[in-house]
C-alpha positions in Angstrom: 9.2 7.1 -12.1 11.0 6.1 -8.9 8.7 5.5 -5.9 9.4 5.5 -2.1 8.1 2.6 -0.1 6.9 3.7 3.3 5.0 2.0 6.1 2.5 4.4 7.4 -1.0 5.0 8.8 -3.6 6.0 6.2 -3.9 9.4 7.9 -0.2 10.2 7.3 -0.5 10.4 3.5 -0.7 13.4 1.3 -2.8 12.9 -1.9 -2.9 14.5 -5.3 -2.8 13.7 -8.9 -0.6 10.8 -10.1 1.5 10.3 -13.2 4.2 12.9 -12.7 6.9 12.6 -15.3 9.7 13.6 -12.9 12.1 11.0 -11.5 11.8 10.7 -7.8 14.4 9.4 -5.3 13.8 5.9 -3.9 13.5 5.6 -0.2 12.2 2.9 2.1 11.4 3.5 5.7 9.3 2.0 8.6 7.1 4.4 10.5 5.2 4.0 13.8 1.5 4.7 13.6 0.6 8.2 14.9 -2.6 9.9 15.8 -1.8 13.1 13.9 -1.6 13.4 10.1 2.0 14.2 9.1 3.4 14.4 5.7 5.9 11.8 4.5 9.5 12.9 4.5 10.3 15.0 1.4 13.8 13.6 0.8 16.3 11.1 2.2 19.7 11.9 3.7 21.3 12.2 0.2 19.0 13.8 -2.4 18.6 11.3 -5.3 20.5 8.5 -3.5 19.2 5.0 -3.8 20.2 4.1 -0.2 17.4 2.6 1.7 16.4 0.8 4.9 14.9 -2.7 4.7 11.3 -2.6 3.3 8.6 -4.0 5.4 5.0 -4.5 6.3 3.8 -3.1 9.6 1.3 -4.9 11.8 -0.9 -2.9 14.2 -3.8 -3.6 16.4 -6.4 -1.4 18.0 -9.8 -1.7 19.8 -12.7 0.7 20.3 -12.5 0.3 24.1 -10.7 -1.8 26.7 -13.4 -4.5 26.6 -13.7 -4.6 22.8 -11.8 -7.2 20.8 -8.6 -6.2 19.0 -8.8 -5.4 15.3 -5.4 -6.1 13.6 -4.1 -5.3 10.2 -0.9 -5.2 8.2 -0.1 -2.5 5.7 2.5 -1.0 3.4 2.4 2.1 1.3 4.3 3.7 -1.6 4.9 7.4 -1.4 6.6 9.8 -3.9 9.7 10.9 -2.0 9.9 14.6 -3.2 6.2 15.4 -2.7 5.1 13.0 0.0 2.2 12.0 -2.3 0.7 8.6 -1.4 0.5 6.4 -4.5 -0.6 3.1 -3.1 -1.6 1.8 0.4 -2.4 -1.8 0.9 -4.1 -2.7 4.2 -4.9 -6.4 4.9 -6.9 -7.4 8.0 -8.3 -10.7 9.2 -12.1 -10.5 9.5 -13.2 -11.3 13.1 -16.4 -12.9 11.7 -14.9 -15.2 9.0 -11.2 -15.3 10.1 -10.3 -14.8 6.4 -8.0 -12.0 5.1 -9.6 -9.0 3.5 -7.7 -6.3 1.7 -8.3 -2.6 0.9 -6.2 -0.9 -1.7 -6.0 2.9 -1.6 -5.0 4.5 -4.9 -4.4 8.2 -5.8 -6.9 10.5 -7.4 -6.6 11.0 -11.1 -7.2 7.4 -12.1 -8.9 6.0 -15.2 -11.7 4.5 -13.2 -13.1 2.1 -15.8 -9.8 0.4 -16.0 -9.7 -0.4 -12.3 -6.5 -1.7 -10.7 -4.6 -5.0 -10.8 -2.6 -7.0 -8.3 0.1 -9.5 -9.3 2.6 -11.4 -7.1 5.9 -11.9 -8.9 5.0 -13.2 -12.4 1.9 -15.1 -11.3 -1.8 -14.6 -12.1 -3.2 -11.1 -12.2 -6.2 -10.2 -10.0 -8.5 -7.4 -11.2 -9.8 -4.9 -8.7 -12.8 -2.6 -9.3 -12.5 0.8 -7.8 -15.6 1.2 -5.5 -15.3 4.8 -4.4 -13.2 7.9 -4.4 -12.9 10.7 -1.8 -10.5 13.6 -1.1 -7.8 11.3 0.1 -7.9 8.8 -2.8 -9.8 6.0 -4.5 -10.5 2.6 -2.9 -10.9 -1.0 -4.1 -11.5 -4.1 -2.0 -9.2 -7.0 -2.6 -10.4 -10.5 -1.9 -7.5 -12.4 -0.6 -8.1 -16.0 -1.7 -6.1 -18.9 -0.1 -4.0 -19.1 -3.3 -3.3 -15.3 -3.2 -2.4 -15.5 0.5 0.1 -18.3 -0.2 1.6 -16.3 -3.1 1.9 -13.2 -0.9 3.7 -15.3 1.8 6.2 -16.9 -0.6 6.5 -14.1 -3.1 9.2 -11.5 -3.6 7.1 -8.6 -4.9 3.5 -7.5 -5.2 2.8 -5.3 -8.2 -0.1 -2.9 -8.1 -1.0 -1.4 -11.4 -3.5 1.2 -12.6 -4.0 3.7 -15.4 -3.7 7.5 -15.0 -6.1 9.8 -16.9 -3.9 9.6 -20.0 -4.5 5.8 -19.9 -0.8 5.2 -19.2 -0.3 2.1 -17.0 1.6 2.7 -13.8 3.0 -0.3 -11.9 4.1 0.1 -8.3 6.3 -2.7 -6.8 5.6 -3.5 -3.2 8.2 -5.7 -1.5 7.0 -8.9 0.2 10.2 -9.8 2.1 8.5 -9.8 5.5 4.9 -10.2 4.6 4.6 -13.7 6.0 6.1 -12.7 9.4 3.8 -9.7 9.6 0.7 -11.7 8.6 1.5 -14.3 11.4 1.1 -11.5 13.9 -2.5 -10.7 12.9 -4.0 -14.0 11.9 
């Protein structure tokens, strides 16, 4: 299964069941946050081509009002190119209270919930995630970002997010870390 890596706002995803047996075209693209929900592009310039733009993490900040403090986060998502279905979205923010990074991982519906999900940077230690809740847009797990995990994310090449579908097949989604450190510096 080929996956598209797309930087997007949570509201720009289309969700559905995961675990399609079809090969999907690989596409990487940066997207500016938008207020309206829009589907991910269905295909690249050449259907099935493996051409791509540089992958990346996007940093964004917002506040509830002009006087409110900024809340900043970085995120990256993986989207099936042909369908626009969001497979994984990782959002990392620095808590205003503790000044430590906190992660939220959004996964598709149709998971084997007892198996949870796993995070692994390159070939390092695996962190288990328990899925806390699911809704119409997907399932969510909190990811505690320890100092060791943060250091690995900053120096690593690839974050692997894995989970099981309903058939108990393990699906591993690679998330490039090429510019994670630079994006994290913008929000810390």
